[in-house]
py3Dmol code that shows the C-alpha trace and the ligand (Angstrom):
import py3Dmol

protein = """\
ATOM      1  CA  UNK A   1     -45.397 -24.334 -97.556  1.00  0.00           C
ATOM      2  CA  UNK A   2     -43.536 -27.182 -99.249  1.00  0.00           C
ATOM      3  CA  UNK A   3     -39.836 -27.834 -98.771  1.00  0.00           C
ATOM      4  CA  UNK A   4     -37.924 -24.866-100.235  1.00  0.00           C
ATOM      5  CA  UNK A   5     -34.409 -24.186-101.521  1.00  0.00           C
ATOM      6  CA  UNK A   6     -32.196 -21.699 -99.693  1.00  0.00           C
ATOM      7  CA  UNK A   7     -32.249 -19.087-102.487  1.00  0.00           C
ATOM      8  CA  UNK A   8     -34.934 -16.797-101.021  1.00  0.00           C
ATOM      9  CA  UNK A   9     -33.768 -17.417 -97.449  1.00  0.00           C
ATOM     10  CA  UNK A  10     -30.233 -16.297 -98.273  1.00  0.00           C
ATOM     11  CA  UNK A  11     -31.337 -13.250-100.275  1.00  0.00           C
ATOM     12  CA  UNK A  12     -33.363 -12.011 -97.286  1.00  0.00           C
ATOM     13  CA  UNK A  13     -30.654 -12.974 -94.788  1.00  0.00           C
ATOM     14  CA  UNK A  14     -27.964 -11.114 -96.742  1.00  0.00           C
ATOM     15  CA  UNK A  15     -29.906  -7.887 -96.958  1.00  0.00           C
ATOM     16  CA  UNK A  16     -31.355  -8.273 -93.453  1.00  0.00           C
ATOM     17  CA  UNK A  17     -28.024  -8.740 -91.669  1.00  0.00           C
ATOM     18  CA  UNK A  18     -28.819 -12.104 -90.120  1.00  0.00           C
ATOM     19  CA  UNK A  19     -28.034 -15.773 -90.833  1.00  0.00           C
ATOM     20  CA  UNK A  20     -30.196 -18.873 -91.172  1.00  0.00           C
ATOM     21  CA  UNK A  21     -29.400 -21.735 -88.809  1.00  0.00           C
ATOM     22  CA  UNK A  22     -28.466 -25.093 -90.295  1.00  0.00           C
ATOM     23  CA  UNK A  23     -28.939 -27.829 -87.731  1.00  0.00           C
ATOM     24  CA  UNK A  24     -27.999 -31.477 -88.184  1.00  0.00           C
ATOM     25  CA  UNK A  25     -30.773 -34.032 -87.810  1.00  0.00           C
ATOM     26  CA  UNK A  26     -30.469 -37.718 -86.977  1.00  0.00           C
ATOM     27  CA  UNK A  27     -33.793 -38.773 -85.472  1.00  0.00           C
ATOM     28  CA  UNK A  28     -37.369 -37.734 -84.793  1.00  0.00           C
ATOM     29  CA  UNK A  29     -36.790 -35.936 -81.481  1.00  0.00           C
ATOM     30  CA  UNK A  30     -34.046 -33.723 -82.946  1.00  0.00           C
ATOM     31  CA  UNK A  31     -36.201 -32.801 -85.961  1.00  0.00           C
ATOM     32  CA  UNK A  32     -39.134 -32.008 -83.671  1.00  0.00           C
ATOM     33  CA  UNK A  33     -37.063 -29.945 -81.226  1.00  0.00           C
ATOM     34  CA  UNK A  34     -35.554 -27.808 -84.005  1.00  0.00           C
ATOM     35  CA  UNK A  35     -38.730 -27.232 -85.995  1.00  0.00           C
ATOM     36  CA  UNK A  36     -40.878 -26.534 -82.927  1.00  0.00           C
ATOM     37  CA  UNK A  37     -38.437 -23.762 -81.961  1.00  0.00           C
ATOM     38  CA  UNK A  38     -38.295 -22.354 -85.513  1.00  0.00           C
ATOM     39  CA  UNK A  39     -42.087 -22.604 -85.886  1.00  0.00           C
ATOM     40  CA  UNK A  40     -42.794 -20.715 -82.656  1.00  0.00           C
ATOM     41  CA  UNK A  41     -40.258 -18.008 -83.504  1.00  0.00           C
ATOM     42  CA  UNK A  42     -41.306 -17.764 -87.171  1.00  0.00           C
ATOM     43  CA  UNK A  43     -37.749 -18.404 -88.291  1.00  0.00           C
ATOM     44  CA  UNK A  44     -36.587 -19.932 -91.580  1.00  0.00           C
ATOM     45  CA  UNK A  45     -34.575 -23.088 -90.941  1.00  0.00           C
ATOM     46  CA  UNK A  46     -32.265 -25.542 -92.705  1.00  0.00           C
ATOM     47  CA  UNK A  47     -32.353 -29.175 -91.603  1.00  0.00           C
ATOM     48  CA  UNK A  48     -29.185 -30.888 -92.709  1.00  0.00           C
ATOM     49  CA  UNK A  49     -28.275 -34.516 -93.040  1.00  0.00           C
ATOM     50  CA  UNK A  50     -24.710 -35.793 -93.070  1.00  0.00           C
ATOM     51  CA  UNK A  51     -23.500 -38.983 -94.707  1.00  0.00           C
ATOM     52  CA  UNK A  52     -23.267 -40.419 -91.181  1.00  0.00           C
ATOM     53  CA  UNK A  53     -26.872 -39.450 -90.373  1.00  0.00           C
ATOM     54  CA  UNK A  54     -28.032 -41.139 -93.538  1.00  0.00           C
ATOM     55  CA  UNK A  55     -26.120 -44.284 -92.611  1.00  0.00           C
ATOM     56  CA  UNK A  56     -27.571 -44.149 -89.069  1.00  0.00           C
ATOM     57  CA  UNK A  57     -31.235 -43.395 -89.716  1.00  0.00           C
ATOM     58  CA  UNK A  58     -31.698 -44.301 -93.399  1.00  0.00           C
ATOM     59  CA  UNK A  59     -32.477 -41.756 -96.127  1.00  0.00           C
ATOM     60  CA  UNK A  60     -36.186 -42.618 -96.294  1.00  0.00           C
ATOM     61  CA  UNK A  61     -36.807 -42.215 -92.572  1.00  0.00           C
ATOM     62  CA  UNK A  62     -35.128 -38.817 -92.487  1.00  0.00           C
ATOM     63  CA  UNK A  63     -36.900 -37.485 -95.590  1.00  0.00           C
ATOM     64  CA  UNK A  64     -40.321 -38.624 -94.328  1.00  0.00           C
ATOM     65  CA  UNK A  65     -39.711 -37.161 -90.861  1.00  0.00           C
ATOM     66  CA  UNK A  66     -38.686 -33.853 -92.415  1.00  0.00           C
ATOM     67  CA  UNK A  67     -41.775 -33.936 -94.647  1.00  0.00           C
ATOM     68  CA  UNK A  68     -43.900 -34.351 -91.514  1.00  0.00           C
ATOM     69  CA  UNK A  69     -42.178 -31.336 -89.949  1.00  0.00           C
ATOM     70  CA  UNK A  70     -42.852 -29.304 -93.113  1.00  0.00           C
ATOM     71  CA  UNK A  71     -46.558 -30.211 -93.002  1.00  0.00           C
ATOM     72  CA  UNK A  72     -46.809 -29.346 -89.310  1.00  0.00           C
ATOM     73  CA  UNK A  73     -45.055 -25.983 -89.750  1.00  0.00           C
ATOM     74  CA  UNK A  74     -46.726 -24.441 -92.802  1.00  0.00           C
ATOM     75  CA  UNK A  75     -45.759 -20.872 -91.794  1.00  0.00           C
ATOM     76  CA  UNK A  76     -41.977 -21.222 -92.046  1.00  0.00           C
ATOM     77  CA  UNK A  77     -39.660 -22.039 -94.945  1.00  0.00           C
ATOM     78  CA  UNK A  78     -37.730 -25.282 -94.343  1.00  0.00           C
ATOM     79  CA  UNK A  79     -34.862 -26.533 -96.537  1.00  0.00           C
ATOM     80  CA  UNK A  80     -33.468 -30.071 -96.491  1.00  0.00           C
ATOM     81  CA  UNK A  81     -29.729 -30.029 -97.130  1.00  0.00           C
ATOM     82  CA  UNK A  82     -27.001 -32.653 -97.553  1.00  0.00           C
ATOM     83  CA  UNK A  83     -24.051 -31.753 -95.304  1.00  0.00           C
ATOM     84  CA  UNK A  84     -20.569 -32.617 -96.648  1.00  0.00           C
ATOM     85  CA  UNK A  85     -21.455 -34.641 -99.714  1.00  0.00           C
ATOM     86  CA  UNK A  86     -18.131 -36.106-100.836  1.00  0.00           C
ATOM     87  CA  UNK A  87     -19.038 -37.708-104.177  1.00  0.00           C
ATOM     88  CA  UNK A  88     -21.236 -36.899-107.171  1.00  0.00           C
ATOM     89  CA  UNK A  89     -23.159 -40.148-106.554  1.00  0.00           C
ATOM     90  CA  UNK A  90     -24.057 -39.212-102.959  1.00  0.00           C
ATOM     91  CA  UNK A  91     -25.243 -35.756-104.068  1.00  0.00           C
ATOM     92  CA  UNK A  92     -27.234 -37.256-106.947  1.00  0.00           C
ATOM     93  CA  UNK A  93     -28.892 -39.740-104.622  1.00  0.00           C
ATOM     94  CA  UNK A  94     -30.030 -36.904-102.310  1.00  0.00           C
ATOM     95  CA  UNK A  95     -31.138 -34.715-105.237  1.00  0.00           C
ATOM     96  CA  UNK A  96     -33.160 -37.616-106.678  1.00  0.00           C
ATOM     97  CA  UNK A  97     -34.403 -38.482-103.191  1.00  0.00           C
ATOM     98  CA  UNK A  98     -36.133 -35.238-102.240  1.00  0.00           C
ATOM     99  CA  UNK A  99     -33.465 -32.870-100.830  1.00  0.00           C
ATOM    100  CA  UNK A 100     -33.739 -29.200-101.824  1.00  0.00           C
ATOM    101  CA  UNK A 101     -30.051 -28.380-101.299  1.00  0.00           C
ATOM    102  CA  UNK A 102     -26.746 -30.273-101.300  1.00  0.00           C
ATOM    103  CA  UNK A 103     -23.194 -29.533-100.320  1.00  0.00           C
ATOM    104  CA  UNK A 104     -20.361 -30.961-102.377  1.00  0.00           C
ATOM    105  CA  UNK A 105     -17.217 -30.746-100.288  1.00  0.00           C
ATOM    106  CA  UNK A 106     -14.214 -30.959-102.593  1.00  0.00           C
ATOM    107  CA  UNK A 107     -12.140 -28.806-100.244  1.00  0.00           C
ATOM    108  CA  UNK A 108      -9.621 -31.546 -99.490  1.00  0.00           C
ATOM    109  CA  UNK A 109      -8.940 -32.058-103.214  1.00  0.00           C
ATOM    110  CA  UNK A 110      -6.552 -30.034-105.387  1.00  0.00           C
ATOM    111  CA  UNK A 111      -8.162 -26.768-106.557  1.00  0.00           C
ATOM    112  CA  UNK A 112      -8.898 -27.838-110.159  1.00  0.00           C
ATOM    113  CA  UNK A 113     -10.374 -31.176-109.009  1.00  0.00           C
ATOM    114  CA  UNK A 114     -12.594 -29.341-106.521  1.00  0.00           C
ATOM    115  CA  UNK A 115     -13.836 -27.143-109.375  1.00  0.00           C
ATOM    116  CA  UNK A 116     -14.503 -30.073-111.737  1.00  0.00           C
ATOM    117  CA  UNK A 117     -16.399 -32.108-109.107  1.00  0.00           C
ATOM    118  CA  UNK A 118     -18.388 -29.112-107.863  1.00  0.00           C
ATOM    119  CA  UNK A 119     -19.284 -28.058-111.429  1.00  0.00           C
ATOM    120  CA  UNK A 120     -20.586 -31.574-112.173  1.00  0.00           C
ATOM    121  CA  UNK A 121     -22.837 -31.553-109.080  1.00  0.00           C
ATOM    122  CA  UNK A 122     -24.077 -28.012-109.847  1.00  0.00           C
ATOM    123  CA  UNK A 123     -25.109 -29.000-113.391  1.00  0.00           C
ATOM    124  CA  UNK A 124     -27.114 -31.981-112.178  1.00  0.00           C
ATOM    125  CA  UNK A 125     -28.604 -30.131-109.189  1.00  0.00           C
ATOM    126  CA  UNK A 126     -29.701 -27.050-111.141  1.00  0.00           C
ATOM    127  CA  UNK A 127     -31.361 -29.269-113.760  1.00  0.00           C
ATOM    128  CA  UNK A 128     -33.448 -30.643-110.886  1.00  0.00           C
ATOM    129  CA  UNK A 129     -34.250 -27.377-109.084  1.00  0.00           C
ATOM    130  CA  UNK A 130     -31.785 -28.021-106.265  1.00  0.00           C
ATOM    131  CA  UNK A 131     -29.140 -25.568-104.989  1.00  0.00           C
ATOM    132  CA  UNK A 132     -25.492 -26.322-104.183  1.00  0.00           C
ATOM    133  CA  UNK A 133     -23.017 -25.245-101.494  1.00  0.00           C
ATOM    134  CA  UNK A 134     -19.307 -25.600-102.293  1.00  0.00           C
ATOM    135  CA  UNK A 135     -16.282 -25.227-100.040  1.00  0.00           C
ATOM    136  CA  UNK A 136     -12.888 -23.560-100.299  1.00  0.00           C
ATOM    137  CA  UNK A 137     -10.376 -23.885 -97.497  1.00  0.00           C
ATOM    138  CA  UNK A 138     -10.349 -26.752 -95.007  1.00  0.00           C
ATOM    139  CA  UNK A 139     -11.707 -26.731 -91.460  1.00  0.00           C
ATOM    140  CA  UNK A 140      -9.934 -28.650 -88.737  1.00  0.00           C
ATOM    141  CA  UNK A 141     -11.823 -30.979 -86.416  1.00  0.00           C
ATOM    142  CA  UNK A 142     -13.966 -34.099 -86.537  1.00  0.00           C
ATOM    143  CA  UNK A 143     -17.548 -34.331 -87.750  1.00  0.00           C
ATOM    144  CA  UNK A 144     -18.975 -37.746 -88.494  1.00  0.00           C
ATOM    145  CA  UNK A 145     -16.740 -39.052 -91.286  1.00  0.00           C
ATOM    146  CA  UNK A 146     -14.937 -35.762 -91.916  1.00  0.00           C
ATOM    147  CA  UNK A 147     -11.697 -35.747 -89.914  1.00  0.00           C
ATOM    148  CA  UNK A 148      -9.057 -33.096 -90.556  1.00  0.00           C
ATOM    149  CA  UNK A 149      -6.018 -32.494 -88.341  1.00  0.00           C
ATOM    150  CA  UNK A 150      -5.011 -28.937 -87.431  1.00  0.00           C
ATOM    151  CA  UNK A 151      -1.874 -29.296 -89.610  1.00  0.00           C
ATOM    152  CA  UNK A 152      -3.956 -30.221 -92.674  1.00  0.00           C
ATOM    153  CA  UNK A 153      -6.444 -27.397 -92.200  1.00  0.00           C
ATOM    154  CA  UNK A 154      -6.086 -24.148 -94.127  1.00  0.00           C
ATOM    155  CA  UNK A 155      -7.822 -20.783 -94.323  1.00  0.00           C
ATOM    156  CA  UNK A 156      -9.740 -19.886 -97.473  1.00  0.00           C
ATOM    157  CA  UNK A 157      -7.626 -17.878 -99.939  1.00  0.00           C
ATOM    158  CA  UNK A 158      -9.769 -14.854-100.888  1.00  0.00           C
ATOM    159  CA  UNK A 159      -7.976 -14.545-104.248  1.00  0.00           C
ATOM    160  CA  UNK A 160      -9.567 -17.859-105.327  1.00  0.00           C
ATOM    161  CA  UNK A 161     -13.214 -17.212-104.500  1.00  0.00           C
ATOM    162  CA  UNK A 162     -14.382 -15.302-107.605  1.00  0.00           C
ATOM    163  CA  UNK A 163     -12.791 -17.818-109.958  1.00  0.00           C
ATOM    164  CA  UNK A 164     -14.269 -20.740-107.982  1.00  0.00           C
ATOM    165  CA  UNK A 165     -17.792 -19.347-107.820  1.00  0.00           C
ATOM    166  CA  UNK A 166     -17.804 -18.279-111.493  1.00  0.00           C
ATOM    167  CA  UNK A 167     -16.449 -21.551-112.835  1.00  0.00           C
ATOM    168  CA  UNK A 168     -18.564 -23.874-110.651  1.00  0.00           C
ATOM    169  CA  UNK A 169     -21.853 -21.953-110.551  1.00  0.00           C
ATOM    170  CA  UNK A 170     -22.373 -22.729-106.837  1.00  0.00           C
ATOM    171  CA  UNK A 171     -25.193 -20.969-105.007  1.00  0.00           C
ATOM    172  CA  UNK A 172     -23.319 -20.503-101.714  1.00  0.00           C
ATOM    173  CA  UNK A 173     -19.772 -20.986-100.484  1.00  0.00           C
ATOM    174  CA  UNK A 174     -18.436 -22.410 -97.217  1.00  0.00           C
ATOM    175  CA  UNK A 175     -15.187 -20.766 -96.171  1.00  0.00           C
ATOM    176  CA  UNK A 176     -12.582 -21.480 -93.496  1.00  0.00           C
ATOM    177  CA  UNK A 177     -11.878 -18.501 -91.226  1.00  0.00           C
ATOM    178  CA  UNK A 178     -11.006 -20.328 -88.015  1.00  0.00           C
ATOM    179  CA  UNK A 179     -14.149 -22.249 -87.089  1.00  0.00           C
ATOM    180  CA  UNK A 180     -13.717 -25.972 -86.541  1.00  0.00           C
ATOM    181  CA  UNK A 181     -15.827 -29.133 -86.361  1.00  0.00           C
ATOM    182  CA  UNK A 182     -16.708 -30.942 -83.133  1.00  0.00           C
ATOM    183  CA  UNK A 183     -16.722 -30.144 -79.403  1.00  0.00           C
ATOM    184  CA  UNK A 184     -12.916 -30.042 -79.120  1.00  0.00           C
ATOM    185  CA  UNK A 185     -12.244 -27.265 -81.581  1.00  0.00           C
ATOM    186  CA  UNK A 186      -8.922 -26.179 -80.179  1.00  0.00           C
ATOM    187  CA  UNK A 187      -6.236 -27.708 -77.993  1.00  0.00           C
ATOM    188  CA  UNK A 188      -5.421 -25.922 -74.762  1.00  0.00           C
ATOM    189  CA  UNK A 189      -2.094 -24.932 -76.367  1.00  0.00           C
ATOM    190  CA  UNK A 190      -3.924 -23.051 -79.158  1.00  0.00           C
ATOM    191  CA  UNK A 191      -5.959 -21.045 -76.629  1.00  0.00           C
ATOM    192  CA  UNK A 192      -5.283 -18.416 -74.014  1.00  0.00           C
ATOM    193  CA  UNK A 193      -6.996 -18.440 -70.592  1.00  0.00           C
ATOM    194  CA  UNK A 194      -9.187 -15.694 -69.183  1.00  0.00           C
ATOM    195  CA  UNK A 195      -9.171 -14.494 -65.557  1.00  0.00           C
ATOM    196  CA  UNK A 196     -11.363 -17.457 -64.499  1.00  0.00           C
ATOM    197  CA  UNK A 197      -9.034 -19.938 -66.158  1.00  0.00           C
ATOM    198  CA  UNK A 198     -11.515 -20.559 -68.980  1.00  0.00           C
ATOM    199  CA  UNK A 199     -10.038 -21.413 -72.391  1.00  0.00           C
ATOM    200  CA  UNK A 200     -10.353 -18.604 -74.950  1.00  0.00           C
ATOM    201  CA  UNK A 201      -9.940 -19.730 -78.579  1.00  0.00           C
ATOM    202  CA  UNK A 202      -8.081 -17.720 -81.241  1.00  0.00           C
ATOM    203  CA  UNK A 203     -10.447 -15.123 -82.817  1.00  0.00           C
ATOM    204  CA  UNK A 204     -12.101 -15.739 -86.190  1.00  0.00           C
ATOM    205  CA  UNK A 205     -10.318 -14.229 -89.209  1.00  0.00           C
ATOM    206  CA  UNK A 206     -12.735 -11.404 -89.998  1.00  0.00           C
ATOM    207  CA  UNK A 207     -10.112  -9.939 -92.336  1.00  0.00           C
ATOM    208  CA  UNK A 208     -10.566 -12.953 -94.645  1.00  0.00           C
ATOM    209  CA  UNK A 209     -14.360 -12.732 -94.433  1.00  0.00           C
ATOM    210  CA  UNK A 210     -14.268  -9.011 -95.296  1.00  0.00           C
ATOM    211  CA  UNK A 211     -12.002  -9.677 -98.294  1.00  0.00           C
ATOM    212  CA  UNK A 212     -14.306 -12.483 -99.545  1.00  0.00           C
ATOM    213  CA  UNK A 213     -17.320 -10.214 -99.087  1.00  0.00           C
ATOM    214  CA  UNK A 214     -15.630  -7.486-101.110  1.00  0.00           C
ATOM    215  CA  UNK A 215     -14.825  -9.872-103.947  1.00  0.00           C
ATOM    216  CA  UNK A 216     -18.289 -11.518-103.995  1.00  0.00           C
ATOM    217  CA  UNK A 217     -20.778  -8.749-103.232  1.00  0.00           C
ATOM    218  CA  UNK A 218     -24.233 -10.094-102.372  1.00  0.00           C
ATOM    219  CA  UNK A 219     -23.074 -13.714-102.458  1.00  0.00           C
ATOM    220  CA  UNK A 220     -24.098 -15.950 -99.508  1.00  0.00           C
ATOM    221  CA  UNK A 221     -21.247 -17.292 -97.382  1.00  0.00           C
ATOM    222  CA  UNK A 222     -21.503 -20.321 -95.075  1.00  0.00           C
ATOM    223  CA  UNK A 223     -19.753 -21.069 -91.790  1.00  0.00           C
ATOM    224  CA  UNK A 224     -19.327 -24.669 -90.673  1.00  0.00           C
ATOM    225  CA  UNK A 225     -18.182 -25.839 -87.244  1.00  0.00           C
ATOM    226  CA  UNK A 226     -19.897 -22.974 -85.440  1.00  0.00           C
ATOM    227  CA  UNK A 227     -20.913 -24.421 -82.101  1.00  0.00           C
ATOM    228  CA  UNK A 228     -19.942 -22.415 -79.043  1.00  0.00           C
ATOM    229  CA  UNK A 229     -19.681 -25.398 -76.651  1.00  0.00           C
ATOM    230  CA  UNK A 230     -21.434 -23.607 -73.746  1.00  0.00           C
ATOM    231  CA  UNK A 231     -19.510 -24.503 -70.611  1.00  0.00           C
ATOM    232  CA  UNK A 232     -22.628 -24.863 -68.421  1.00  0.00           C
ATOM    233  CA  UNK A 233     -23.641 -27.891 -70.526  1.00  0.00           C
ATOM    234  CA  UNK A 234     -20.165 -29.398 -70.458  1.00  0.00           C
ATOM    235  CA  UNK A 235     -20.299 -28.966 -66.669  1.00  0.00           C
ATOM    236  CA  UNK A 236     -23.656 -30.802 -66.379  1.00  0.00           C
ATOM    237  CA  UNK A 237     -22.275 -33.635 -68.509  1.00  0.00           C
ATOM    238  CA  UNK A 238     -19.118 -33.894 -66.402  1.00  0.00           C
ATOM    239  CA  UNK A 239     -21.075 -33.712 -63.125  1.00  0.00           C
ATOM    240  CA  UNK A 240     -23.284 -36.568 -64.229  1.00  0.00           C
ATOM    241  CA  UNK A 241     -20.755 -39.201 -65.160  1.00  0.00           C
ATOM    242  CA  UNK A 242     -19.465 -37.664 -68.396  1.00  0.00           C
ATOM    243  CA  UNK A 243     -15.892 -36.886 -69.311  1.00  0.00           C
ATOM    244  CA  UNK A 244     -15.334 -33.921 -71.627  1.00  0.00           C
ATOM    245  CA  UNK A 245     -12.229 -32.069 -70.433  1.00  0.00           C
ATOM    246  CA  UNK A 246     -11.177 -28.907 -72.296  1.00  0.00           C
ATOM    247  CA  UNK A 247     -14.084 -28.874 -74.762  1.00  0.00           C
ATOM    248  CA  UNK A 248     -14.130 -25.380 -76.279  1.00  0.00           C
ATOM    249  CA  UNK A 249     -16.037 -23.609 -79.082  1.00  0.00           C
ATOM    250  CA  UNK A 250     -16.491 -20.353 -80.994  1.00  0.00           C
ATOM    251  CA  UNK A 251     -17.729 -17.392 -78.912  1.00  0.00           C
ATOM    252  CA  UNK A 252     -21.324 -16.516 -79.836  1.00  0.00           C
ATOM    253  CA  UNK A 253     -20.611 -12.766 -80.218  1.00  0.00           C
ATOM    254  CA  UNK A 254     -18.192 -13.524 -83.046  1.00  0.00           C
ATOM    255  CA  UNK A 255     -20.811 -15.617 -84.850  1.00  0.00           C
ATOM    256  CA  UNK A 256     -23.409 -12.865 -84.422  1.00  0.00           C
ATOM    257  CA  UNK A 257     -20.920 -10.446 -85.968  1.00  0.00           C
ATOM    258  CA  UNK A 258     -20.342 -12.814 -88.936  1.00  0.00           C
ATOM    259  CA  UNK A 259     -24.130 -13.140 -89.380  1.00  0.00           C
ATOM    260  CA  UNK A 260     -24.375  -9.357 -89.796  1.00  0.00           C
ATOM    261  CA  UNK A 261     -21.876  -9.631 -92.646  1.00  0.00           C
ATOM    262  CA  UNK A 262     -21.995 -11.898 -95.738  1.00  0.00           C
ATOM    263  CA  UNK A 263     -22.518 -15.081 -93.715  1.00  0.00           C
ATOM    264  CA  UNK A 264     -26.062 -16.308 -94.462  1.00  0.00           C
ATOM    265  CA  UNK A 265     -25.872 -19.886 -93.128  1.00  0.00           C
ATOM    266  CA  UNK A 266     -24.305 -21.003 -89.866  1.00  0.00           C
ATOM    267  CA  UNK A 267     -23.962 -24.723 -89.116  1.00  0.00           C
ATOM    268  CA  UNK A 268     -24.548 -25.701 -85.498  1.00  0.00           C
ATOM    269  CA  UNK A 269     -24.478 -29.345 -84.441  1.00  0.00           C
ATOM    270  CA  UNK A 270     -22.284 -30.003 -81.396  1.00  0.00           C
ATOM    271  CA  UNK A 271     -24.220 -27.588 -79.163  1.00  0.00           C
ATOM    272  CA  UNK A 272     -27.459 -29.494 -79.821  1.00  0.00           C
ATOM    273  CA  UNK A 273     -25.704 -32.771 -79.041  1.00  0.00           C
ATOM    274  CA  UNK A 274     -24.349 -31.288 -75.808  1.00  0.00           C
ATOM    275  CA  UNK A 275     -27.756 -29.962 -74.758  1.00  0.00           C
ATOM    276  CA  UNK A 276     -29.504 -33.290 -75.327  1.00  0.00           C
ATOM    277  CA  UNK A 277     -26.744 -35.349 -73.717  1.00  0.00           C
ATOM    278  CA  UNK A 278     -26.491 -33.079 -70.649  1.00  0.00           C
ATOM    279  CA  UNK A 279     -30.237 -33.290 -70.167  1.00  0.00           C
ATOM    280  CA  UNK A 280     -30.433 -37.072 -70.524  1.00  0.00           C
ATOM    281  CA  UNK A 281     -27.364 -37.717 -68.314  1.00  0.00           C
ATOM    282  CA  UNK A 282     -28.888 -35.558 -65.581  1.00  0.00           C
ATOM    283  CA  UNK A 283     -32.250 -37.255 -66.013  1.00  0.00           C
ATOM    284  CA  UNK A 284     -30.714 -40.703 -65.531  1.00  0.00           C
ATOM    285  CA  UNK A 285     -28.886 -39.587 -62.380  1.00  0.00           C
ATOM    286  CA  UNK A 286     -32.031 -38.029 -60.917  1.00  0.00           C
ATOM    287  CA  UNK A 287     -34.340 -40.882 -61.943  1.00  0.00           C
ATOM    288  CA  UNK A 288     -32.376 -44.134 -61.783  1.00  0.00           C
ATOM    289  CA  UNK A 289     -35.657 -46.082 -61.897  1.00  0.00           C
ATOM    290  CA  UNK A 290     -36.753 -44.738 -65.315  1.00  0.00           C
ATOM    291  CA  UNK A 291     -36.573 -47.163 -68.214  1.00  0.00           C
ATOM    292  CA  UNK A 292     -39.220 -45.887 -70.643  1.00  0.00           C
ATOM    293  CA  UNK A 293     -37.288 -44.083 -73.427  1.00  0.00           C
ATOM    294  CA  UNK A 294     -40.052 -41.461 -73.592  1.00  0.00           C
ATOM    295  CA  UNK A 295     -39.209 -40.427 -70.033  1.00  0.00           C
ATOM    296  CA  UNK A 296     -35.764 -39.160 -71.059  1.00  0.00           C
ATOM    297  CA  UNK A 297     -36.264 -38.442 -74.782  1.00  0.00           C
ATOM    298  CA  UNK A 298     -39.061 -35.979 -74.035  1.00  0.00           C
ATOM    299  CA  UNK A 299     -36.856 -33.693 -71.901  1.00  0.00           C
ATOM    300  CA  UNK A 300     -34.037 -34.395 -74.387  1.00  0.00           C
ATOM    301  CA  UNK A 301     -36.236 -33.003 -77.149  1.00  0.00           C
ATOM    302  CA  UNK A 302     -37.096 -29.979 -74.962  1.00  0.00           C
ATOM    303  CA  UNK A 303     -33.368 -29.378 -74.447  1.00  0.00           C
ATOM    304  CA  UNK A 304     -32.841 -29.301 -78.236  1.00  0.00           C
ATOM    305  CA  UNK A 305     -35.732 -26.860 -78.585  1.00  0.00           C
ATOM    306  CA  UNK A 306     -34.356 -24.555 -75.872  1.00  0.00           C
ATOM    307  CA  UNK A 307     -30.867 -24.555 -77.419  1.00  0.00           C
ATOM    308  CA  UNK A 308     -32.236 -23.818 -80.913  1.00  0.00           C
ATOM    309  CA  UNK A 309     -34.465 -21.044 -79.521  1.00  0.00           C
ATOM    310  CA  UNK A 310     -31.395 -19.429 -77.954  1.00  0.00           C
ATOM    311  CA  UNK A 311     -29.390 -19.704 -81.200  1.00  0.00           C
ATOM    312  CA  UNK A 312     -32.168 -18.333 -83.426  1.00  0.00           C
ATOM    313  CA  UNK A 313     -32.589 -15.231 -81.259  1.00  0.00           C
ATOM    314  CA  UNK A 314     -29.122 -14.515 -79.873  1.00  0.00           C
ATOM    315  CA  UNK A 315     -26.679 -15.861 -82.459  1.00  0.00           C
ATOM    316  CA  UNK A 316     -28.419 -15.968 -85.841  1.00  0.00           C
ATOM    317  CA  UNK A 317     -30.898 -13.116 -85.413  1.00  0.00           C
ATOM    318  CA  UNK A 318     -33.386 -14.873 -87.730  1.00  0.00           C
ATOM    319  CA  UNK A 319     -36.423 -14.955 -85.409  1.00  0.00           C
ATOM    320  CA  UNK A 320     -39.472 -13.389 -87.052  1.00  0.00           C
ATOM    321  CA  UNK A 321     -37.829 -13.570 -90.508  1.00  0.00           C
ATOM    322  CA  UNK A 322     -39.908 -16.439 -91.972  1.00  0.00           C
TER     323      UNK A 322
END
"""
ligand_1 = """\
1
ZN
Zn -19.109 -29.005 -91.765
"""
view = py3Dmol.view(width=600, height=400)
view.addModel(protein, "pdb")
view.setStyle({"model": 0}, {"cartoon": {"style": "trace"}})
view.addModel(ligand_1, "xyz")
view.setStyle({"model": 1}, {"stick": {}})
view.zoomTo()
view.show()
């Protein structure tokens, strides 16, 4: 199977009550860990590249690595997606350079400017067989070069979604219902504490999701910033020389619930970073004599694979759906 767009994936995910995982890729080990998990579980998968990843690894390296993963996993559909494109030129460069899907994020712009920019990207992308994700509403948090304070964030306004989708022609829409980018999604003050003293974040706004779903029947919705920041990994990091106090994420049950609804794509990045970092930190503490990068990148890659396996089965529900 060659690289595919997300059109078929989303159609099946919508009717099947599950979501496809979109995982950020920055290097070979991450691409291998994700696609090995998806390949073994026969799950469709979206590999996404941010502007920061492209600056880090170079467009050509990432595209060729993803092509290798596609060749090695002929049984599963794989899409290559630009995460948070912020200009027409960046989207065009990815469309021309082999991506099958792009996001144009005009969510920080005034509504009409968001529409005009998104429309322009959609016209170019559709002419080239590429699909487009737009965004309405602004997530808080930090992800690579996207940095939005809690005060500047805003929930998606359901009354805007039909107009936005009709006038732009986007193929999917990212909405803001309380997820957030990064490993520090909420301050302690925004959370409550459970009996064990663990931080509990404010619940996702399912009322907004339901209203969007009602207004756009059958239309695929996307959730960004959907890591759960599993505390056992934060603990391993902190026990092995790391310092990540009060890192907190979105509970997995809430994401599973969203996946049963109109949400067809869920972006997970921080949890993969945490898994790899926890594993490598522990490895260094247990093997202070190791200096061959393969000695710690191999278990690091296994940690990515284990985390993705868990997400595909328990959060997204897309195992066996290839
Ligand atoms: Zn995002």
